[in-house]
LUMLODO-414847 format. One record per atom (N, C-alpha, C): residue number from 0; residue in three letters; x, y, z. Coordinates in Angstrom, 1 decimal, padded with zeros to 4 digits, always signed. Atoms other than C-alpha are relative to their C-alpha. Layout:
% LUMLODO-414847
<rec pos="NUM" code="ALA" X="X" Y="Y" Z="Z"/>
...
This chain:
% LUMLODO-414847
<rec pos="0" code="MET" X="+000.9" Y="+000.8" Z="+000.8"/>
<rec pos="0" code="MET" X="+093.9" Y="+220.0" Z="+220.1"/>
<rec pos="0" code="MET" X="-001.4" Y="+000.4" Z="+000.4"/>
<rec pos="1" code="THR" X="+001.4" Y="-000.4" Z="-000.3"/>
<rec pos="1" code="THR" X="+090.2" Y="+221.1" Z="+219.8"/>
<rec pos="1" code="THR" X="-000.9" Y="-001.2" Z="-000.3"/>
<rec pos="2" code="ASP" X="+001.1" Y="+001.0" Z="+000.1"/>
<rec pos="2" code="ASP" X="+087.2" Y="+218.9" Z="+220.2"/>
<rec pos="2" code="ASP" X="-001.1" Y="+000.5" Z="-000.9"/>
<rec pos="3" code="PRO" X="+001.1" Y="-000.4" Z="+000.9"/>
<rec pos="3" code="PRO" X="+084.7" Y="+219.2" Z="+217.3"/>
<rec pos="3" code="PRO" X="-001.3" Y="+000.1" Z="+000.7"/>
<rec pos="4" code="ALA" X="+001.3" Y="-000.1" Z="-000.7"/>
<rec pos="4" code="ALA" X="+081.8" Y="+218.6" Z="+219.6"/>
<rec pos="4" code="ALA" X="-000.1" Y="+001.2" Z="+000.9"/>
<rec pos="5" code="HIS" X="+000.0" Y="-001.1" Z="-000.9"/>
<rec pos="5" code="HIS" X="+082.8" Y="+221.6" Z="+221.7"/>
<rec pos="5" code="HIS" X="+000.5" Y="+001.3" Z="-000.7"/>
<rec pos="6" code="GLY" X="-000.3" Y="-001.3" Z="+000.7"/>
<rec pos="6" code="GLY" X="+083.2" Y="+224.3" Z="+219.0"/>
<rec pos="6" code="GLY" X="+001.3" Y="+000.0" Z="-000.7"/>
<rec pos="7" code="GLY" X="-001.2" Y="+000.1" Z="+000.7"/>
<rec pos="7" code="GLY" X="+086.3" Y="+223.1" Z="+217.2"/>
<rec pos="7" code="GLY" X="-000.2" Y="+000.5" Z="-001.5"/>
<rec pos="8" code="ASP" X="+000.0" Y="-000.5" Z="+001.4"/>
<rec pos="8" code="ASP" X="+087.2" Y="+224.1" Z="+213.6"/>
<rec pos="8" code="ASP" X="-001.0" Y="-000.8" Z="-000.9"/>
<rec pos="9" code="ASN" X="+000.9" Y="+000.9" Z="+000.9"/>
<rec pos="9" code="ASN" X="+085.2" Y="+221.2" Z="+212.1"/>
<rec pos="9" code="ASN" X="-001.3" Y="-000.3" Z="+000.7"/>
<rec pos="10" code="ALA" X="+001.2" Y="+000.3" Z="-000.8"/>
<rec pos="10" code="ALA" X="+082.2" Y="+221.5" Z="+214.4"/>
<rec pos="10" code="ALA" X="-001.2" Y="-000.1" Z="-001.0"/>
<rec pos="11" code="LEU" X="+001.3" Y="+000.1" Z="+000.7"/>
<rec pos="11" code="LEU" X="+078.8" Y="+220.4" Z="+212.9"/>
<rec pos="11" code="LEU" X="-001.1" Y="-000.1" Z="+001.1"/>
<rec pos="12" code="PRO" X="+001.1" Y="+000.2" Z="-000.9"/>
<rec pos="12" code="PRO" X="+075.4" Y="+220.5" Z="+214.6"/>
<rec pos="12" code="PRO" X="-000.2" Y="-001.4" Z="+000.3"/>
<rec pos="13" code="ALA" X="+000.1" Y="+001.4" Z="-000.4"/>
<rec pos="13" code="ALA" X="+074.6" Y="+217.3" Z="+216.5"/>
<rec pos="13" code="ALA" X="-001.0" Y="-000.7" Z="-000.9"/>
<rec pos="14" code="THR" X="+001.1" Y="+000.7" Z="+000.8"/>
<rec pos="14" code="THR" X="+071.6" Y="+216.6" Z="+214.2"/>
<rec pos="14" code="THR" X="+000.4" Y="-000.3" Z="-001.4"/>
<rec pos="15" code="VAL" X="-000.4" Y="+000.2" Z="+001.4"/>
<rec pos="15" code="VAL" X="+073.6" Y="+216.6" Z="+210.9"/>
<rec pos="15" code="VAL" X="+001.0" Y="-001.2" Z="+000.0"/>
<rec pos="16" code="ASP" X="-000.9" Y="+001.1" Z="+000.2"/>
<rec pos="16" code="ASP" X="+075.2" Y="+213.3" Z="+209.9"/>
<rec pos="16" code="ASP" X="+001.0" Y="+000.3" Z="-001.1"/>
<rec pos="17" code="PRO" X="-001.0" Y="-000.4" Z="+001.0"/>
<rec pos="17" code="PRO" X="+078.5" Y="+214.0" Z="+208.1"/>
<rec pos="17" code="PRO" X="+000.0" Y="-000.8" Z="-001.2"/>
<rec pos="18" code="SER" X="+000.0" Y="+000.9" Z="+001.2"/>
<rec pos="18" code="SER" X="+078.0" Y="+211.1" Z="+205.8"/>
<rec pos="18" code="SER" X="-001.1" Y="+000.3" Z="-001.0"/>
<rec pos="19" code="LEU" X="+001.0" Y="-000.4" Z="+001.0"/>
<rec pos="19" code="LEU" X="+074.9" Y="+212.6" Z="+204.2"/>
<rec pos="19" code="LEU" X="+000.5" Y="+000.9" Z="-001.0"/>
<rec pos="20" code="GLY" X="-000.4" Y="-000.9" Z="+001.1"/>
<rec pos="20" code="GLY" X="+075.3" Y="+214.2" Z="+200.9"/>
<rec pos="20" code="GLY" X="-001.0" Y="+001.1" Z="-000.1"/>
<rec pos="21" code="GLU" X="+000.8" Y="-001.2" Z="+000.2"/>
<rec pos="21" code="GLU" X="+073.8" Y="+217.4" Z="+199.7"/>
<rec pos="21" code="GLU" X="-001.4" Y="-000.3" Z="-000.4"/>
<rec pos="22" code="ASP" X="+001.3" Y="+000.5" Z="+000.5"/>
<rec pos="22" code="ASP" X="+070.9" Y="+215.6" Z="+197.9"/>
<rec pos="22" code="ASP" X="-000.8" Y="-000.6" Z="+001.2"/>
<rec pos="23" code="ASP" X="+000.7" Y="+000.7" Z="-001.2"/>
<rec pos="23" code="ASP" X="+070.1" Y="+213.6" Z="+201.1"/>
<rec pos="23" code="ASP" X="-000.5" Y="+001.1" Z="+000.9"/>
<rec pos="24" code="LEU" X="+000.4" Y="-001.1" Z="-000.9"/>
<rec pos="24" code="LEU" X="+070.0" Y="+216.8" Z="+203.2"/>
<rec pos="24" code="LEU" X="-001.2" Y="+000.8" Z="-000.6"/>
<rec pos="25" code="ARG" X="+001.1" Y="-000.7" Z="+000.7"/>
<rec pos="25" code="ARG" X="+067.8" Y="+218.5" Z="+200.6"/>
<rec pos="25" code="ARG" X="-001.3" Y="-000.8" Z="+000.1"/>
<rec pos="26" code="THR" X="+001.2" Y="+000.9" Z="-000.1"/>
<rec pos="26" code="THR" X="+065.4" Y="+215.5" Z="+200.6"/>
<rec pos="26" code="THR" X="-000.5" Y="+000.0" Z="+001.4"/>
<rec pos="27" code="PHE" X="+000.4" Y="+000.0" Z="-001.4"/>
<rec pos="27" code="PHE" X="+065.4" Y="+215.5" Z="+204.4"/>
<rec pos="27" code="PHE" X="-000.8" Y="+001.3" Z="+000.3"/>
<rec pos="28" code="GLY" X="+000.6" Y="-001.3" Z="-000.3"/>
<rec pos="28" code="GLY" X="+064.6" Y="+219.2" Z="+204.5"/>
<rec pos="28" code="GLY" X="-001.4" Y="+000.1" Z="-000.6"/>
<rec pos="29" code="ILE" X="+001.3" Y="-000.1" Z="+000.7"/>
<rec pos="29" code="ILE" X="+061.8" Y="+218.9" Z="+201.9"/>
<rec pos="29" code="ILE" X="-001.1" Y="-000.9" Z="+000.8"/>
<rec pos="30" code="SER" X="+001.0" Y="+000.9" Z="-000.7"/>
<rec pos="30" code="SER" X="+060.2" Y="+215.9" Z="+203.8"/>
<rec pos="30" code="SER" X="-000.4" Y="+000.6" Z="+001.3"/>
<rec pos="31" code="LEU" X="+000.4" Y="-000.6" Z="-001.3"/>
<rec pos="31" code="LEU" X="+060.4" Y="+217.8" Z="+207.1"/>
<rec pos="31" code="LEU" X="-001.0" Y="+001.1" Z="-000.2"/>
<rec pos="32" code="LEU" X="+000.9" Y="-001.1" Z="+000.2"/>
<rec pos="32" code="LEU" X="+058.7" Y="+220.9" Z="+205.7"/>
<rec pos="32" code="LEU" X="-001.4" Y="-000.5" Z="-000.5"/>
<rec pos="33" code="THR" X="+001.2" Y="+000.6" Z="+000.4"/>
<rec pos="33" code="THR" X="+056.1" Y="+218.7" Z="+204.0"/>
<rec pos="33" code="THR" X="-000.8" Y="-000.5" Z="+001.2"/>
<rec pos="34" code="SER" X="+000.6" Y="+000.5" Z="-001.2"/>
<rec pos="34" code="SER" X="+055.4" Y="+216.9" Z="+207.2"/>
<rec pos="34" code="SER" X="-000.6" Y="+001.1" Z="+000.9"/>
<rec pos="35" code="ALA" X="+000.4" Y="-001.2" Z="-000.8"/>
<rec pos="35" code="ALA" X="+055.1" Y="+220.2" Z="+209.1"/>
<rec pos="35" code="ALA" X="-001.3" Y="+000.6" Z="-000.6"/>
<rec pos="36" code="GLY" X="+001.2" Y="-000.5" Z="+000.7"/>
<rec pos="36" code="GLY" X="+052.6" Y="+221.4" Z="+206.5"/>
<rec pos="36" code="GLY" X="-001.2" Y="-000.8" Z="+000.2"/>
<rec pos="37" code="VAL" X="+001.2" Y="+001.0" Z="-000.2"/>
<rec pos="37" code="VAL" X="+050.4" Y="+218.3" Z="+206.7"/>
<rec pos="37" code="VAL" X="-000.5" Y="+000.1" Z="+001.4"/>
<rec pos="38" code="VAL" X="+000.4" Y="-000.1" Z="-001.4"/>
<rec pos="38" code="VAL" X="+050.4" Y="+218.5" Z="+210.5"/>
<rec pos="38" code="VAL" X="-000.7" Y="+001.3" Z="+000.3"/>
<rec pos="39" code="GLY" X="+000.7" Y="-001.3" Z="-000.2"/>
<rec pos="39" code="GLY" X="+049.5" Y="+222.2" Z="+210.4"/>
<rec pos="39" code="GLY" X="-001.4" Y="+000.0" Z="-000.6"/>
<rec pos="40" code="ILE" X="+001.3" Y="+000.0" Z="+000.6"/>
<rec pos="40" code="ILE" X="+046.6" Y="+221.5" Z="+208.1"/>
<rec pos="40" code="ILE" X="-001.0" Y="-000.9" Z="+000.8"/>
<rec pos="41" code="ILE" X="+000.8" Y="+000.9" Z="-000.9"/>
<rec pos="41" code="ILE" X="+045.3" Y="+218.6" Z="+210.3"/>
<rec pos="41" code="ILE" X="-000.4" Y="+000.8" Z="+001.3"/>
<rec pos="42" code="VAL" X="+000.3" Y="-000.7" Z="-001.3"/>
<rec pos="42" code="VAL" X="+045.6" Y="+220.7" Z="+213.5"/>
<rec pos="42" code="VAL" X="-001.0" Y="+001.2" Z="-000.3"/>
<rec pos="43" code="GLY" X="+000.9" Y="-001.1" Z="+000.4"/>
<rec pos="43" code="GLY" X="+043.9" Y="+223.7" Z="+211.7"/>
<rec pos="43" code="GLY" X="-001.4" Y="-000.5" Z="-000.2"/>
<rec pos="44" code="LEU" X="+001.3" Y="+000.5" Z="+000.2"/>
<rec pos="44" code="LEU" X="+041.0" Y="+221.6" Z="+210.6"/>
<rec pos="44" code="LEU" X="-000.6" Y="-000.5" Z="+001.3"/>
<rec pos="45" code="ALA" X="+000.6" Y="+000.5" Z="-001.2"/>
<rec pos="45" code="ALA" X="+040.6" Y="+220.0" Z="+214.0"/>
<rec pos="45" code="ALA" X="-000.4" Y="+001.2" Z="+001.0"/>
<rec pos="46" code="ALA" X="+000.3" Y="-001.1" Z="-000.9"/>
<rec pos="46" code="ALA" X="+040.7" Y="+223.4" Z="+215.8"/>
<rec pos="46" code="ALA" X="-001.0" Y="+001.0" Z="-000.6"/>
<rec pos="47" code="ARG" X="+000.9" Y="-001.0" Z="+000.7"/>
<rec pos="47" code="ARG" X="+038.4" Y="+225.2" Z="+213.3"/>
<rec pos="47" code="ARG" X="-001.2" Y="+000.3" Z="+000.8"/>
<rec pos="48" code="HIS" X="+001.3" Y="-000.2" Z="-000.8"/>
<rec pos="48" code="HIS" X="+035.2" Y="+224.8" Z="+215.4"/>
<rec pos="48" code="HIS" X="+000.3" Y="+000.7" Z="+001.3"/>
<rec pos="49" code="THR" X="-000.4" Y="-000.6" Z="-001.2"/>
<rec pos="49" code="THR" X="+036.9" Y="+225.7" Z="+218.6"/>
<rec pos="49" code="THR" X="+000.4" Y="+001.5" Z="-000.2"/>
<rec pos="50" code="LEU" X="-000.4" Y="-001.4" Z="+000.3"/>
<rec pos="50" code="LEU" X="+038.6" Y="+228.8" Z="+217.2"/>
<rec pos="50" code="LEU" X="-001.1" Y="+000.8" Z="-000.5"/>
<rec pos="51" code="GLY" X="+001.2" Y="-000.7" Z="+000.5"/>
<rec pos="51" code="GLY" X="+035.4" Y="+229.8" Z="+215.5"/>
<rec pos="51" code="GLY" X="-000.8" Y="+000.5" Z="+001.2"/>
<rec pos="52" code="ASN" X="+000.7" Y="-000.4" Z="-001.2"/>
<rec pos="52" code="ASN" X="+033.7" Y="+229.9" Z="+218.9"/>
<rec pos="52" code="ASN" X="+000.8" Y="+001.0" Z="+000.8"/>
<rec pos="53" code="VAL" X="-000.8" Y="-001.0" Z="-000.7"/>
<rec pos="53" code="VAL" X="+036.6" Y="+231.8" Z="+220.5"/>
<rec pos="53" code="VAL" X="-000.1" Y="+001.3" Z="-000.6"/>
<rec pos="54" code="PHE" X="+000.1" Y="-001.3" Z="+000.7"/>
<rec pos="54" code="PHE" X="+036.5" Y="+234.5" Z="+217.8"/>
<rec pos="54" code="PHE" X="-001.4" Y="+000.5" Z="+000.1"/>
<rec pos="55" code="ALA" X="+001.4" Y="-000.5" Z="-000.1"/>
<rec pos="55" code="ALA" X="+032.7" Y="+234.7" Z="+218.0"/>
<rec pos="55" code="ALA" X="-000.2" Y="+000.6" Z="+001.4"/>
<rec pos="56" code="GLY" X="+000.1" Y="-000.6" Z="-001.4"/>
<rec pos="56" code="GLY" X="+032.9" Y="+235.2" Z="+221.8"/>
<rec pos="56" code="GLY" X="+000.8" Y="+001.3" Z="+000.2"/>
<rec pos="57" code="LEU" X="-000.8" Y="-001.3" Z="-000.1"/>
<rec pos="57" code="LEU" X="+035.6" Y="+237.9" Z="+221.4"/>
<rec pos="57" code="LEU" X="-000.8" Y="+001.1" Z="-000.7"/>
<rec pos="58" code="GLN" X="+000.8" Y="-001.0" Z="+000.8"/>
<rec pos="58" code="GLN" X="+033.4" Y="+239.6" Z="+218.8"/>
<rec pos="58" code="GLN" X="-001.2" Y="+000.5" Z="+000.9"/>
<rec pos="59" code="VAL" X="+001.1" Y="-000.4" Z="-000.9"/>
<rec pos="59" code="VAL" X="+030.4" Y="+239.6" Z="+221.2"/>
<rec pos="59" code="VAL" X="+000.5" Y="+000.8" Z="+001.1"/>
<rec pos="60" code="ALA" X="-000.5" Y="-000.7" Z="-001.1"/>
<rec pos="60" code="ALA" X="+032.5" Y="+240.7" Z="+224.1"/>
<rec pos="60" code="ALA" X="+000.5" Y="+001.4" Z="-000.3"/>
<rec pos="61" code="LEU" X="-000.6" Y="-001.3" Z="+000.4"/>
<rec pos="61" code="LEU" X="+034.2" Y="+243.6" Z="+222.2"/>
<rec pos="61" code="LEU" X="-000.9" Y="+000.9" Z="-000.7"/>
<rec pos="62" code="ALA" X="+000.9" Y="-000.8" Z="+000.7"/>
<rec pos="62" code="ALA" X="+031.3" Y="+244.8" Z="+220.2"/>
<rec pos="62" code="ALA" X="-001.1" Y="+000.6" Z="+000.9"/>
<rec pos="63" code="HIS" X="+001.0" Y="-000.5" Z="-000.9"/>
<rec pos="63" code="HIS" X="+029.0" Y="+245.3" Z="+223.2"/>
<rec pos="63" code="HIS" X="-001.4" Y="+000.0" Z="-000.6"/>
<rec pos="64" code="MET" X="+001.3" Y="+000.1" Z="+000.7"/>
<rec pos="64" code="MET" X="+026.0" Y="+244.0" Z="+221.2"/>
<rec pos="64" code="MET" X="-001.1" Y="-000.3" Z="+001.0"/>
<rec pos="65" code="LEU" X="+001.0" Y="+000.4" Z="-001.0"/>
<rec pos="65" code="LEU" X="+024.2" Y="+242.9" Z="+224.4"/>
<rec pos="65" code="LEU" X="+000.0" Y="+001.1" Z="+001.1"/>
<rec pos="66" code="ALA" X="+000.1" Y="-000.9" Z="-001.1"/>
<rec pos="66" code="ALA" X="+023.0" Y="+245.2" Z="+227.1"/>
<rec pos="66" code="ALA" X="-000.9" Y="-000.7" Z="+001.1"/>
<rec pos="67" code="VAL" X="+000.8" Y="+000.6" Z="-001.1"/>
<rec pos="67" code="VAL" X="+021.3" Y="+244.6" Z="+230.4"/>
<rec pos="67" code="VAL" X="-001.5" Y="+000.1" Z="-000.4"/>
<rec pos="68" code="ASP" X="+001.4" Y="+000.2" Z="+000.3"/>
<rec pos="68" code="ASP" X="+017.7" Y="+243.4" Z="+230.1"/>
<rec pos="68" code="ASP" X="-000.3" Y="-000.4" Z="-001.5"/>
<rec pos="69" code="ASP" X="+000.2" Y="+000.5" Z="+001.4"/>
<rec pos="69" code="ASP" X="+018.2" Y="+242.2" Z="+226.5"/>
<rec pos="69" code="ASP" X="-000.4" Y="-001.5" Z="+000.1"/>
<rec pos="70" code="VAL" X="+000.4" Y="+001.4" Z="+000.1"/>
<rec pos="70" code="VAL" X="+016.6" Y="+238.9" Z="+225.5"/>
<rec pos="70" code="VAL" X="+000.7" Y="-000.6" Z="-001.2"/>
<rec pos="71" code="VAL" X="-000.7" Y="+000.8" Z="+001.1"/>
<rec pos="71" code="VAL" X="+018.6" Y="+236.4" Z="+223.5"/>
<rec pos="71" code="VAL" X="-000.8" Y="-001.2" Z="-000.4"/>
<rec pos="72" code="VAL" X="+000.8" Y="+001.1" Z="+000.5"/>
<rec pos="72" code="VAL" X="+016.7" Y="+234.0" Z="+221.3"/>
<rec pos="72" code="VAL" X="+000.9" Y="-000.8" Z="-000.9"/>
<rec pos="73" code="GLY" X="-000.9" Y="+000.8" Z="+000.8"/>
<rec pos="73" code="GLY" X="+018.6" Y="+231.1" Z="+219.9"/>
<rec pos="73" code="GLY" X="-000.8" Y="-001.2" Z="-000.6"/>
<rec pos="74" code="SER" X="+000.6" Y="+001.2" Z="+000.6"/>
<rec pos="74" code="SER" X="+017.8" Y="+228.1" Z="+217.8"/>
<rec pos="74" code="SER" X="+001.0" Y="-001.1" Z="-000.1"/>
<rec pos="75" code="ARG" X="-000.9" Y="+001.1" Z="+000.1"/>
<rec pos="75" code="ARG" X="+019.3" Y="+224.6" Z="+217.7"/>
<rec pos="75" code="ARG" X="+000.0" Y="-000.4" Z="-001.5"/>
<rec pos="76" code="GLY" X="+000.0" Y="+000.5" Z="+001.4"/>
<rec pos="76" code="GLY" X="+020.6" Y="+223.2" Z="+214.5"/>
<rec pos="76" code="GLY" X="+001.1" Y="+000.5" Z="-000.8"/>
């Protein structure tokens, strides 16, 4: 006798409820993907300023635009 929880013939992943129908699983998958998309957009918007500074720093570091004895003039605003 095989135990379905340990790889038997009728084994299902632990996160799938066998009583769910095909439409329920499709709805769950769509809502999961939609939630992941919304979270991705929120995180992207929140990290936009930080990532902009990171990429600007990399550009300055890799382009060698500054040399010894250069004067950097900046403005606020």
